[in-house]
C-alpha positions in Angstrom: 6.5 -9.7 -32.9 6.5 -13.4 -33.7 2.8 -13.6 -32.8 2.0 -10.5 -34.9 3.8 -12.0 -37.9 2.0 -15.4 -37.6 -1.3 -13.7 -37.4 -0.6 -11.5 -40.4 0.4 -14.5 -42.4 -2.8 -16.2 -41.5 -4.9 -13.3 -42.6 -3.0 -12.9 -45.9 -3.2 -16.6 -46.7 -7.0 -16.6 -46.1 -7.4 -13.6 -48.4 -5.4 -15.4 -51.1 -7.4 -18.6 -50.7 -10.7 -16.7 -51.1 -9.7 -15.8 -54.6 -8.7 -19.3 -55.7 -10.8 -21.9 -57.6 -13.4 -24.1 -55.9 -11.0 -27.0 -56.2 -8.4 -25.2 -54.1 -11.0 -24.2 -51.6 -11.9 -27.8 -51.1 -8.2 -28.6 -50.5 -7.8 -25.9 -47.9 -8.1 -27.3 -44.3 -11.4 -26.5 -42.7 -10.2 -25.2 -39.3 -13.2 -25.3 -36.8 -12.8 -21.9 -35.3 -11.7 -18.3 -35.7 -8.4 -16.5 -35.3 -8.8 -12.9 -34.3 -6.6 -9.9 -33.6 -7.6 -7.0 -31.3 -6.0 -3.6 -31.4 -7.0 -1.4 -28.5 -6.1 1.5 -26.2 -5.7 1.1 -22.4 -7.3 3.6 -19.9 -6.2 2.7 -16.4 -8.7 3.9 -13.8 -8.1 4.7 -10.1 -5.5 7.1 -8.7 -4.2 8.8 -11.9 -1.5 10.6 -10.0 0.0 7.2 -9.0 -0.1 5.8 -12.5 0.2 8.6 -15.1 -0.2 7.2 -18.6 -0.9 8.5 -22.0 -3.7 7.0 -24.0 -2.1 6.6 -27.5 1.0 5.0 -26.2 -0.9 2.7 -23.8 -2.2 0.0 -26.1 -3.3 -3.6 -26.3 -2.7 -6.4 -28.9 -4.7 -9.6 -28.4 -4.2 -12.7 -30.6 -6.9 -15.2 -29.9 -8.2 -18.5 -31.3 -11.9 -19.3 -30.6 -14.1 -22.3 -31.4 -17.6 -21.7 -32.8 -20.4 -23.7 -31.0 -23.8 -22.8 -32.4 -26.7 -23.5 -30.0 -29.0 -25.7 -31.9 -30.5 -23.9 -34.9 -30.8 -20.6 -33.0 -29.0 -17.4 -33.7 -26.9 -17.8 -30.5 -23.5 -19.4 -30.3 -20.8 -20.0 -27.6 -17.2 -19.2 -28.4 -14.5 -20.5 -25.9 -10.9 -19.6 -26.8 -7.3 -19.1 -25.8 -4.5 -16.7 -26.8 -2.1 -14.0 -25.8 -2.9 -10.5 -24.4 0.0 -8.1 -24.8 -0.4 -4.8 -22.9 1.6 -1.6 -22.8 1.2 1.4 -20.5 3.1 4.5 -21.6 4.1 6.8 -18.7 4.0 10.5 -18.9 6.1 13.2 -17.1 9.3 11.2 -17.7 8.6 8.7 -14.9 9.0 4.9 -14.5 8.2 2.2 -12.0 10.7 1.7 -9.2 11.1 0.7 -5.6 11.9 3.1 -2.8 12.6 2.7 0.9 9.6 2.3 3.2 8.6 1.6 6.8 9.1 -2.2 6.4 12.6 -2.1 5.1 14.8 -0.8 2.2 13.3 -0.6 -1.3 9.9 -2.2 -0.5 7.5 0.5 -1.8 6.6 0.7 -5.5 6.5 4.2 -6.8 6.4 6.2 -10.0 9.8 7.7 -9.8 11.5 10.3 -12.1 13.7 8.5 -14.7 16.5 10.9 -14.1 16.6 9.9 -10.4 16.7 6.2 -11.3 19.2 6.6 -14.1 21.2 9.9 -13.4 23.3 9.7 -16.6 20.2 9.9 -18.8 19.3 13.2 -20.5 16.6 13.2 -23.2 13.9 10.5 -22.5 12.1 9.3 -25.7 9.7 6.7 -24.2 8.9 5.1 -20.8 6.6 2.1 -20.7 5.4 -0.9 -18.6 4.8 -4.0 -20.6 2.7 -6.9 -19.3 2.0 -10.1 -21.3 -0.7 -12.6 -20.4 -1.9 -16.0 -21.5 -5.7 -15.6 -21.6 -8.7 -18.0 -21.7 -12.0 -16.5 -22.8 -15.6 -17.4 -23.6 -18.3 -15.4 -25.4 -22.0 -15.8 -25.9 -22.7 -14.3 -29.4 -25.9 -13.3 -31.2 -25.7 -13.3 -35.1 -28.4 -12.1 -37.4 -27.4 -14.6 -40.0 -25.4 -17.5 -38.4 -25.4 -19.4 -41.7 -23.3 -16.7 -43.4 -21.0 -15.1 -40.7 -19.2 -12.9 -43.2 -22.5 -11.0 -43.8 -23.9 -11.1 -40.3 -24.3 -8.4 -37.7 -23.0 -9.7 -34.3 -23.2 -8.8 -30.7 -21.2 -10.8 -28.1 -20.8 -10.6 -24.3 -18.2 -12.6 -22.5 -15.6 -13.1 -19.8 -11.8 -13.6 -19.9 -9.2 -14.5 -17.4 -5.4 -14.5 -17.8 -2.1 -15.4 -16.1 0.8 -13.0 -16.2 3.7 -14.6 -18.2 6.1 -11.7 -18.6 6.5 -8.1 -17.3 9.2 -5.4 -17.6 9.7 -1.6 -18.0 11.3 -0.2 -21.1 13.1 3.1 -21.4 14.2 4.7 -24.7 16.5 7.7 -24.2 19.3 9.7 -25.7 22.7 9.7 -24.1 25.9 11.3 -25.5 24.1 11.7 -28.8 23.3 8.0 -29.0 19.8 6.4 -28.8 19.7 3.6 -26.1 17.2 1.3 -24.6 17.0 -0.2 -21.1 14.7 -3.1 -20.0 14.1 -3.7 -16.3 12.6 -7.2 -16.0 10.7 -7.6 -12.7 7.2 -8.4 -11.4 6.7 -4.9 -10.0 4.1 -6.2 -7.6 1.7 -6.9 -10.5 -1.3 -9.1 -10.0 -0.3 -12.5 -11.4 -3.9 -13.0 -12.5 -6.4 -10.9 -14.3 -10.1 -11.3 -15.2 -12.9 -9.1 -16.5 -15.9 -8.7 -18.8 -15.8 -8.3 -22.6 -18.2 -6.9 -25.2 -18.0 -7.0 -29.0 -20.3 -5.4 -31.6 -19.7 -5.7 -35.4 -20.5 -7.0 -38.8 -18.7 -9.7 -40.8 -15.0 -10.0 -39.8 -14.8 -6.5 -38.3 -16.0 -5.4 -34.8 -15.4 -2.9 -32.0 -14.7 -4.3 -28.6 -14.4 -3.4 -24.9 -12.8 -5.0 -21.9 -13.6 -4.0 -18.3 -11.1 -5.4 -15.8 -12.6 -6.7 -12.6 -9.2 -7.4 -11.1 -6.6 -4.8 -10.0 -3.5 -4.3 -12.1 -1.3 -4.5 -9.0 -1.5 -6.7 -5.9 -3.6 -5.3 -3.0 -2.0 -2.2 -1.5 1.2 -2.9 -3.4 0.8 -0.6 -6.5 2.3 2.9 -6.8 1.4 4.9 -3.7 -0.6 1.8 -2.7 -3.3 2.8 -5.1 -5.8 0.3 -6.5 -5.9 0.5 -10.3 -8.0 -1.3 -12.8 -8.0 -1.1 -16.6 -10.5 -0.4 -19.4 -9.6 -1.3 -23.0 -11.5 -0.2 -26.2 -10.5 -0.9 -29.8 -11.2 -2.8 -33.0 -11.1 -6.5 -33.8 -10.3 -8.3 -37.1 -11.2 -12.0 -37.6 -9.1 -14.2 -39.9 -11.5 -17.0 -40.8 
């Protein structure tokens, strides 16, 4: 939430500055780059039975800062950047991630297990999610129809991003004895510690639609639920701050 608040303040401040006098504009720091916020939906691909998720609860929030490097006087530019990728996968069928006994010893196989089995005192389940947060580095090659006026330019960008996992946990929201409660289970769940994939953006001005196609599996090799190999596709909208 801290990252979301900072980004919102940045966008609001920019909007306020745009309406000020030219003297105040000259006084505003000329930051050589762009802050952007991505809102997207996650669509894991692979063995759906091993990783049952719902689209509208499985979402992405990216907060990125990118530099703008125009290539000479052309309409092409390069945009390296860094930021945070915050992912959520909402499970269906009242299930959550958990370890069960396997051939190599007790509790070594990751499975999608019924919440009631993992927490027998729980009755009405409100929400079950896996949260994964990444520190991402990215680079884009962008084409702009009017690079001298980005706010009125149509843009197409293709790129690549890679990230390192910095936090992961499951979250349950449920009702017990008439009271709403939450449980967080903080583990690595055999998640791949790194991710990488291709990106695409198409838009005009400060608004665009984007897509991300993961080239790396969500979980380590043969260590996901039911040993399935799962990747992720994200689509959504993007807003640039300045």
